[in-house]
C-alpha positions, 0 to 999 in steps of 0.5 A: 499500499503506497504511503501518504506522499505517494498517494498525494502525488497520485492525486495530483497527477489524477487532478491535473488530468481532470483539470485538462479534461474539464478545461477542454470541455469548458473550453469546447463549449466556450467556442460553440457559445462564441459561434452562437453569439456571433450568429445571433448578432449577425442574424439580427442585423440581417433581420433588422434590414429585412424588416426595413424592407417591410412597409408599416402598411403591412401591419394592417394585414393583422390589424385591419383597423391600425391607423398606419397612414399616422404612423407613416406621417410620423416617420415610421416607414417600416416594421423595424422603426415600429419595434425600435419605438415600442409601445411607449414611442408610438403612444407619443404620436398624435391620434395613437392611443395605447391600445393601438400602439400595443396592437401595432407592436404586437403585430410587428413582432409577429411579422418579425417572427415570420420573417425571422424564420426565412432569414438565412446567413448565406456563404456570401457573408461580408467579411468586411462587416464586423458581425460577419467577421466575428462569425467567421472567426468564431467558426475558424477556431472551431473548425481548425480544432474540430479534428483534435476536439472529436478525438478528445471529447469522449476521452475528456468525458470519461476522465473527468468522471472517472478520475474525479470520483476516484481522487475524492474516494482516495483523499483519506489515504493522503495523510496519516491523520486522515487514515486514522480518523475515517472509518474502515469502510472509507479506508477500504474504499480509498485503498481501492481508488488508490489501486484504480488511479495507479492502474489507469494512469499506467495504462498506455491508453490513458497516456494516449487520451491525455496527449489528445486532450492536451493537443485539443486544448492547445488548438482552443488556446491558439491565438486568433488568426487574422481576418485575411487568413480567416477569409482565404481558409473560408473561401476554400472551405466554406462548406466545412464551415457551414457543417460546423455552424449546423452542428453547433446551431442544430440542423435548420433543414426542414425535416421533410426536405432533408429526407426527400419527402419519402414515406414515414415508414421508409424514413423509420427503417433508414433511421435504424440504419447505423452509420459508422464515421471511423474512417471518415475525415469530414463532418457531414451535413444532416441531409448528407448523413441521411443520404448515406444511411438511405444508400446503406438501408436500401442496398440497391438504390439511386441517389438523385441529389440535385448537382452541388449537394455533395452526392460524392461525399455521401457515397464515400460515407457509405463506403467508409461505413462498410469498411468499418464493418470489415468490408475491403473492396469497393468500386466506382464507375464514372465518366473520365472527366471526373476520375481524378476528382474522385481519386481526390474525394476519396483520399481527402475525405476518408482513410480508404485508398483509391486505385485508378483502374484506367489507362496505362497502369491499369492491370498493375493497379488492378492487382494491387487493389485486389490484394490490398483492398480499397476503392477501385475507380474506373470509367464507363469506357473500361468497365467492360474490360474488367474481369467480373467480380467474384474474387475479390468480392466487391461490397459496393458498387457506385456508379456516378453520373449513372444517366450514362447508362440510361440506353440498355442496348449500349455497351457500357450499359450491358457491362454494368448490368452484369456488375450490378447483377452480381454485387449485393450493394449498388449505388447509382448517383445522378443529379438528372436521372431522366433527360428525355423520357420517363422510361429512361428513369425506369431503366435506371431503376430496373438495373437495381430492383426489377420487381419495383419497375414491374409495379410502376409499369402502368404509371406514366405522364397520363396518370400523374407524377405523385403516383410515380414518385410514391412508387419508386421511393424505396429506390430513389432519394432526391433533395434539391438545393433550395431545400437543404443549402440555405447558405448558398448564395443568390443565383441570378439567371439573366437571358441576354437577348440580341439581334442578328447582324448582317453577316450572322443573319446571312449565315443563319438564312443559309443554314435554315435553307439547308435544314442545318440545325447545328449550323443554325445554332451556331450562326450568331458566331459566324462574323468571328469578331465582336465588331460583327457578332452581337453575342460575342460582343455582349460576351466580352462586356460581361467578362470585362465587368467581371474583370473589374470586380475581380470575379472568375468566369466560365463560358460554355458552349456545345461547339468547338468552333464557337469556343475557338472564336471565344478564345480568340476574342478574349486573348491571353485571359482565356483558359482553354478550351477544355473539350471532350478530346482533352485527357482527364488529367489535363482537364483537371490541370486546367480547373486547378490552375483557374482555381488557384489563379488570383483575380479575374480569369476566364475558363472556356469549356465545351459543356459536355466535357466541363459541365459534368462532375467537375468543380468550378466554384472559383467561378461566379459568373456562367455564360452559356454561349446558346441554349442546350437541347437537354435543359438538364445539360444547362443545369448541370453546367451551372451547378459546376459554380453554384454548389456546395462551397460557393462563397459568392453570388452567381451570375448566369448569363444565357446568350440568345437572339430574337426571331431565331433558333434560340427562341424556338428552342426555349419554347419547345424545351419548356415541356421537357423541363416540365417533365423532369420536374414532375417526375425527378424532383418533388411535385406538389402538382399532379395536374402538371404531368399531362402537359409534360410531353416528350420531345426527342432530339431529332423531333425538336430539331425538325420542329425548329427547322420547319418552324423557322423555314415557315416564318422566313418563307422558305419551303420545308425540307428534311432536317440535316 
């Protein structure tokens, strides 16, 4: 039995451990409270600005007999002014009694509460504003300490509770007098506590936990970073900042929206699905965690979250969970353009090891993946040449941009059908599960749950979208940006209408006469210079305006020759053009260079090559050179910039010519957009479905050409 001095030394060491543990938990709470306080102050400031936009006349919606004109005459123009004055202030107005003043203030409070529920702090928060700076600084402290805190919180709670009790129990043996004065029972309890403290303090696990606690405390005690450094970090990792904010404030997502408006019984079964984050290196948003659970619980499902919501992270979370359960091999199939991005995301967001099963080192990497386990990543073009699964057993197959296999007769579709047939867990990911017709959506679900497709065989555009959504719910989850990413900065869409110049009009009439749909779409750039092309001239003006404000621009077109004209007009500031024949490493290199460059820059890209899967959130101005045959292609391209992590308001400029193919296309494409909205997005109006008639690409081209030939007085001809 150790003597009193040894017991005092033991108690001192245990007390220091308890002090460090409690300091961590208190510091963690102080840091979180600093975030709550800063958010509250900024939220109040934003709310005050919103209330200043609500005229005092609106109070009559709640109190019809309120003499609002007297309030306005006295200088109370908005709701905020009424709240600031209070009942006592309003009573001073001639003709406003105590009763009316009290009713006015009560009505103003009700309106303020309603407005306050819709106020969101978006990612374009003004760091120059004192309150915006304070919020980012508080979040920066939490974010930079987050990894250390997550490793130390549970040990700190355990050590604080366990050691604190043992120290109190052991104190009777810390002096000879106490040993004599306490009874036998307390002496026995003290001896047991001393023995437990000796054992615990000598354990390697305790030493490891104490080092983690001290590391976390050092992070919390670190001097505040400079505002400029905080802003730079925020611009790179805005999604992490808002994930930390959501964790501290509690999820602000509407529960139904975050869960994709699935039926209650299905939500219940997904809620029972455990998600092990041991191998994750990123904090999930609430809706992302639900998406990962959906993928695991459903086993064979389509994750259709709108582009920019972070589907890749949700998939990686599902793979990381399975790895924690002992699984070792996973396979991802994706377009070649995003293969490198997948490699980075797996490496950056998890402890899983990615292997590139494509290109010159495919066979070597295939052997290494089979032997060591990890995430094999291949392309739609390569997957047919990989040996079918057997050994090693693939625990989960992830197919990114799964709408690439909507055509069941394509070679890549047939290859993936074999893979999906042999693998138990399959996750299809696509923000555009249907581009032309509902049948394509059925085909995707058919790869995963054929029986489910049989049950919805009779449901089509004539019977309504709600029935279809309800029927496919077990295999399909979709959340839209506006439902789950309240912090996304404003997206402004601007249609820039121009007129043909003489040279362009001549080229256009010639294309219409020849029935050449593609030439009609390119005719606005026939002049080849800003002087002769109105569209090109407006494009240069938009780019110049962006340069003056230091904003980056991404320009999309379907046509390579249009991109060449754009690059020539922009000169040295143009990066690209990024096109489909460019190797994927070079594409990623261009995008990385664009993101890292300081200030203004213009990335020029073919919409098929750069509009899918790549992150271009460094850009806050998007220019579409012409409308696309597939509306979803435009949506994808815009989502390259307006996505999770964007910190600036995004402007989208679509260049159009009046009385041309552009105008005809927009008219005909409205139906395709309605069809997608009714079936692939949440729909509140089943009545919308009968109007959502399909228009195939060939049919659209024929209709546009015939309409334009008739308008220009040319005879009808077969479309080239």
